[in-house]
VOGU-3710 file (C-alpha; in Angstrom, 3 decimals, decimal comma):
1> mspngiismy> 108,771/118,180/96,460  108,987/119,287/92,813  108,496/117,145/89,801  112,221/117,130/89,263  112,730/116,031/92,752  110,405/112,956/91,917  112,568/112,225/88,945  115,699/112,239/90,891  114,109/110,072/93,525  113,057/107,703/90,960
11> ilalqlghca> 116,579/107,384/89,222  118,302/106,910/92,785  115,858/104,349/94,188  113,767/102,618/91,260  115,051/99,235/92,387  114,211/99,487/95,868  110,531/100,388/95,357  109,751/97,988/92,409  106,249/96,253/92,731  105,583/93,807/89,987
21> adlcdwtgrg> 101,870/93,410/89,219  100,675/91,566/86,166  97,098/92,554/86,871  94,515/95,206/85,987  94,216/96,730/89,502  96,820/97,340/92,270  96,414/98,076/95,988  99,359/98,634/98,111  100,747/100,554/101,056  103,142/103,308/101,234
31> lgpgedsrtv> 106,649/103,075/102,972  106,997/101,347/106,137  109,280/102,346/109,102  112,827/102,319/108,457  112,441/102,178/104,575  114,653/104,720/102,526  112,613/107,961/102,219  114,087/108,446/98,703  112,361/105,341/97,565  109,522/105,643/94,764
41> lqvrlrcteg> 107,297/102,534/94,532  106,906/101,453/90,989  104,033/99,277/89,596  103,409/97,820/86,233  99,902/97,140/84,958  99,243/94,933/82,150  95,628/95,968/81,178  94,138/98,534/79,134  91,627/99,585/82,232  91,748/99,132/85,807
51> svqwvypgqa> 92,240/100,959/89,225  94,909/101,968/91,556  94,502/102,206/95,547  97,375/103,590/97,305  96,945/102,979/101,258  98,828/105,144/103,576  100,440/107,157/100,810  104,095/108,050/101,324  106,608/109,835/99,264  105,716/108,830/95,552
61> lrvvlepnls> 104,291/106,170/93,383  105,082/105,389/89,604  102,508/103,588/87,817  103,455/102,403/84,469  100,849/101,121/81,861  102,093/98,516/79,514  99,290/96,092/78,250  99,957/93,197/76,119  98,004/94,263/73,112  99,248/95,162/69,751
71> ytrrttttvc> 97,448/98,487/69,240  99,153/99,831/72,410  102,626/99,470/70,843  101,672/102,378/68,449  103,709/105,567/68,927  100,479/107,539/70,259  98,247/106,372/72,897  95,358/108,394/74,683  95,396/107,685/78,544  92,332/108,806/80,762
81> ikpsrsfrga> 92,166/108,789/84,595  89,353/109,336/86,811  90,139/110,368/90,408  88,152/108,457/93,260  85,469/110,523/94,635  87,514/110,860/97,929  90,616/111,898/96,366  92,669/114,218/98,343  96,191/114,318/99,836  98,047/113,717/96,549
91> svyvaragel> 99,045/115,269/93,257  98,999/113,523/89,867  101,660/114,000/87,333  101,969/112,464/83,843  105,527/111,586/82,254  105,688/112,890/78,560  108,966/113,530/76,634  111,118/113,285/79,794  109,188/115,650/81,528  106,436/115,430/84,433
101> ellvtdggag> 103,298/117,586/83,939  100,837/118,344/86,651  97,504/116,891/85,882  95,821/117,071/89,332  96,626/119,029/92,280  95,963/118,245/95,861  94,325/121,736/96,399  92,414/121,273/93,352  91,104/117,721/94,148  87,704/118,840/95,224
111> qarervfcfr> 87,142/120,089/91,778  88,626/116,996/90,069  86,183/114,506/91,591  83,943/113,018/88,951  85,912/114,488/86,267  88,003/112,725/83,813  91,419/113,833/82,770  92,950/112,522/79,470  96,518/113,043/77,908  98,518/111,784/75,006
121> adgpqrpaiy> 101,346/109,520/75,554  103,704/109,953/72,599  106,951/108,036/71,605  108,022/104,537/72,456  107,982/104,959/76,272  105,215/103,221/78,229  102,570/105,839/79,696  103,572/106,563/83,226  101,468/108,176/86,074  103,112/109,688/89,292
131> lqaspqsdvt> 101,368/110,172/92,472  102,996/112,439/94,999  101,768/112,401/98,531  101,233/115,618/100,374  103,344/116,152/103,368  101,798/115,464/106,730  98,690/114,354/105,037  96,067/112,345/107,070  94,704/110,500/104,185  94,531/106,903/104,386
141> tvgfryellg> 93,738/105,977/100,744  94,373/107,629/97,406  93,101/106,212/94,177  92,058/106,642/90,485  90,789/104,420/87,818  92,587/104,310/84,301  91,822/103,591/80,646  93,937/103,290/77,525  91,901/104,371/74,768  94,246/103,232/71,963
151> nrstgrsglq> 92,304/102,860/68,554  89,020/103,837/70,445  90,280/107,396/70,912  90,516/108,015/67,155  87,951/109,641/65,052  84,794/111,491/66,511  84,149/109,684/69,673  83,865/110,265/73,388  86,106/112,675/75,473  88,211/113,590/72,375
161> ascrpcndte> 85,218/114,702/70,270  84,621/118,011/68,670  81,425/119,808/69,047  80,934/120,291/65,159  78,643/117,905/63,305  80,144/114,799/61,842  80,771/114,736/58,096  79,660/111,684/56,035  83,062/109,962/56,362  83,304/110,452/60,070
171> llmaicnsdf> 79,647/109,047/60,294  80,266/105,937/58,410  83,381/105,173/60,587  81,370/105,796/63,704  79,007/103,074/63,006  81,689/100,597/62,602  84,119/101,675/65,439  82,019/103,154/68,092  81,414/101,337/71,587  77,593/101,907/71,140
181> vfrgfiknvs> 75,171/102,534/68,412  71,505/103,528/69,518  68,677/104,739/67,814  66,053/106,802/69,708  64,808/110,187/70,898  66,310/112,919/73,234  63,978/112,996/76,276  65,759/115,711/78,309  69,061/117,581/78,468  70,551/118,672/81,928
191> hnperrtslv> 73,797/120,570/82,470  76,676/120,287/85,115  78,844/123,293/85,126  81,054/121,728/87,722  81,975/118,909/85,641  81,724/120,785/82,446  79,483/118,294/81,052  75,900/117,804/79,582  73,797/114,651/80,216  71,539/113,638/77,501
201> evsggrvywq> 68,646/111,422/78,579  67,597/109,166/75,536  65,008/106,483/74,831  64,133/104,286/71,853  63,540/100,908/70,649  66,751/99,604/69,144  70,313/99,236/70,493  72,481/97,820/67,712  75,467/97,312/70,000  76,960/98,432/73,184
211> rsgvfeqeas> 80,278/97,388/74,807  78,630/97,247/78,364  75,207/98,091/79,921  74,871/101,696/79,552  71,529/101,393/77,846  68,933/99,279/79,652  65,776/97,790/78,391  62,600/98,605/80,218  60,275/95,711/81,396  57,693/94,827/78,984
221> tagasrslst> 54,068/95,378/80,141  51,826/92,252/80,251  51,044/91,062/76,747  53,509/93,349/74,989  56,139/91,896/72,583  59,735/92,204/74,217  61,001/93,586/70,620  58,675/96,461/71,187  59,872/97,380/74,738  61,760/100,687/75,190
231> wrghihtllq> 65,616/101,176/75,874  66,635/103,997/78,104  70,067/105,577/78,950  72,135/108,801/79,520  74,927/109,900/77,337  77,456/112,561/78,277  78,955/115,276/76,189  80,817/118,409/76,726  79,352/121,542/78,087  80,696/123,739/75,465
241> chvkpgggef> 78,747/121,963/72,792  75,479/123,295/74,104  73,379/120,377/73,380  69,582/121,081/73,497  66,470/119,054/73,309  65,353/118,344/69,745  62,635/116,600/68,048  62,863/113,614/65,705  64,595/110,237/65,840  68,764/110,140/66,105
251> lftgsehfge> 71,185/107,726/65,680  73,661/108,094/68,530  77,121/106,752/68,433  80,205/107,213/70,809  82,431/105,768/73,288  82,105/104,279/76,812  84,713/105,544/79,531  84,495/104,306/83,151  80,922/102,879/82,819  79,731/106,111/81,129
261> awlgcapryk> 78,473/106,789/77,396  80,023/109,704/75,684  78,613/111,232/72,560  80,308/111,065/69,286  78,211/111,405/66,194  74,474/111,859/66,619  72,881/112,547/62,933  69,017/112,476/62,607  68,130/108,849/61,511  66,756/109,878/58,109
271> hflsvyqaar> 69,919/111,706/57,298  72,080/108,595/58,273  69,902/106,341/56,160  70,533/108,497/53,035  74,314/108,736/53,749  74,580/105,010/54,379  72,577/103,865/51,403  74,582/106,192/48,962  77,843/104,789/50,199  76,615/101,134/49,860
281> aarlnscdfp> 75,499/101,694/46,604  78,950/103,180/45,728  80,518/100,410/47,683  82,274/102,790/50,006  80,624/101,770/53,185  83,501/100,756/55,908  81,026/98,089/57,321  77,677/96,553/56,921  75,163/98,072/59,155  71,609/96,618/59,687
291> ld> 68,741/98,537/58,199  65,130/97,948/59,293
//
């Protein structure tokens, strides 16, 4: 069925397939015997992140994201989805400006696993994601996780980041708005051509803050002070950025998506100190940052 066919079905049968869900996550079944084959199930979710599990998918599912937060009422929102590892048997479309755009194909779902897909939702309409079940598919469950980035998608952070180094203004904003700020060293860099990403292994002695537990503190040795224990973690970045191991101490900032840290600004710590101290002396710093 074409995207236009999905739209026509939705217009004809929206009321028949409405499923209220004031939750972050939704799990539901496809059409039952005797139900109108034109029906498009519709689900409304109220959180900025969650998951969708469609059991025995049939025809099409429309997922509307409308969290009750003020920043999501802006005219532009960034939405990211991550298909489940077993994703197959359906295609994913996004609704933008009255049109449906193909995001993930059933045939390309194997390459989609472990990848994150993001799109901009412009205008007053709430972001909507469509799943179209493939005909005669034997798949029992189709699912994905979603995130609305909102103001976390602005600046130089995460999946929307550029590969160029941050300028001083971007750096000063990054220490205030990032999901994590970590001071440490690069231990190793590995590359994953399939995911088109690089993974940076880092270690250090200071986590200024983090939204979740992407950086973990190693157990202190007997008699050692906990304040001197080492933190370790992994930070993702785009393969096209050609990240390489480098000596010296860095200040890593970025955003967290689906439990993963994504690199934003990463200046050498000495350079950050000079930029921040100059901005603070001129009262141009966006926030106060703890200095050792």
